[in-house]
C-alpha positions in Angstrom: -6.7 30.4 16.5 -8.6 28.7 13.7 -6.9 26.2 11.5 -8.3 25.5 8.1 -7.6 22.2 6.4 -8.2 22.2 2.6 -7.0 18.8 1.6 -5.5 15.7 3.3 -3.4 13.1 1.3 -3.5 9.4 2.0 -0.3 7.4 1.2 -1.9 4.5 -0.7 1.5 2.9 -1.4 4.5 4.1 0.4 8.0 4.1 -1.2 8.9 1.2 1.2 6.4 -0.9 -0.7 3.6 -1.1 1.9 0.2 -1.0 0.2 -2.9 0.2 2.1 -5.3 -1.7 0.0 -5.9 -5.4 -0.7 -4.3 -6.7 -3.9 -4.3 -10.0 -5.9 -0.8 -9.2 -7.3 1.7 -12.0 -7.3 5.4 -12.2 -8.4 7.8 -14.9 -9.6 10.7 -15.5 -7.3 14.2 -15.6 -8.7 15.7 -18.2 -9.5 13.0 -20.7 -8.6 10.2 -19.0 -10.5 7.8 -19.9 -7.7 4.7 -17.5 -7.8 4.1 -15.8 -4.4 1.5 -13.2 -3.4 2.5 -9.7 -2.7 1.9 -9.7 1.1 3.2 -6.4 2.2 -0.3 -5.0 2.4 -3.0 -4.0 4.8 -4.5 -7.5 4.4 -1.5 -8.9 6.2 -1.7 -6.4 9.1 -3.9 -5.9 12.2 -6.2 -3.8 9.9 -7.1 -6.8 7.8 -10.8 -6.8 6.9 -11.2 -3.0 7.4 -11.8 -0.6 4.5 -9.1 1.9 5.6 -9.5 3.9 2.4 -13.3 4.1 2.8 -12.9 5.1 6.5 -10.4 7.8 5.5 -12.7 9.3 2.8 -15.8 9.2 5.1 -13.9 10.9 7.9 -12.7 13.6 5.6 -16.2 14.1 4.1 -17.7 14.4 7.5 -15.3 17.3 8.2 -15.6 18.8 4.7 -12.0 18.1 3.9 -11.0 17.2 0.4 -9.0 14.1 -0.1 -6.1 13.1 -2.3 -4.0 10.0 -2.7 -0.3 9.3 -3.1 0.9 6.1 -4.8 4.6 5.7 -5.1 5.4 4.0 -8.4 9.1 4.7 -8.5 10.5 2.8 -5.5 9.6 -0.3 -3.6 12.3 -1.3 -1.2 10.3 -4.3 -0.1 10.9 -6.1 -3.4 14.2 -6.5 -5.1 13.8 -6.9 -8.9 16.3 -8.7 -11.1 15.4 -8.9 -14.8 11.7 -8.6 -14.1 11.4 -11.1 -11.3 11.7 -10.7 -7.5 15.1 -11.7 -6.3 14.4 -11.4 -2.6 11.0 -11.6 -0.9 10.1 -11.7 2.8 6.8 -13.1 4.0 5.0 -11.0 6.6 3.0 -12.9 9.3 
């Protein structure tokens, strides 16, 4: 049996809020207004320092598989917004 793969999609940002790329985004906390970094990313994981997107694309190219990316913009259960500021934020270690 031969299986053909035409395209593979990479979840760049999951609906849970985890981002598979580094970011310099920061948010004000509510009610203090303290500015904190968005740390639910690959840079705060054991994969820190690796180019996971580049590795994904190279691996697919090597196998002649087309790539696609999914970025969830509608939901982010990691952050809880209230009038444009984050009302609850957890730091990942």
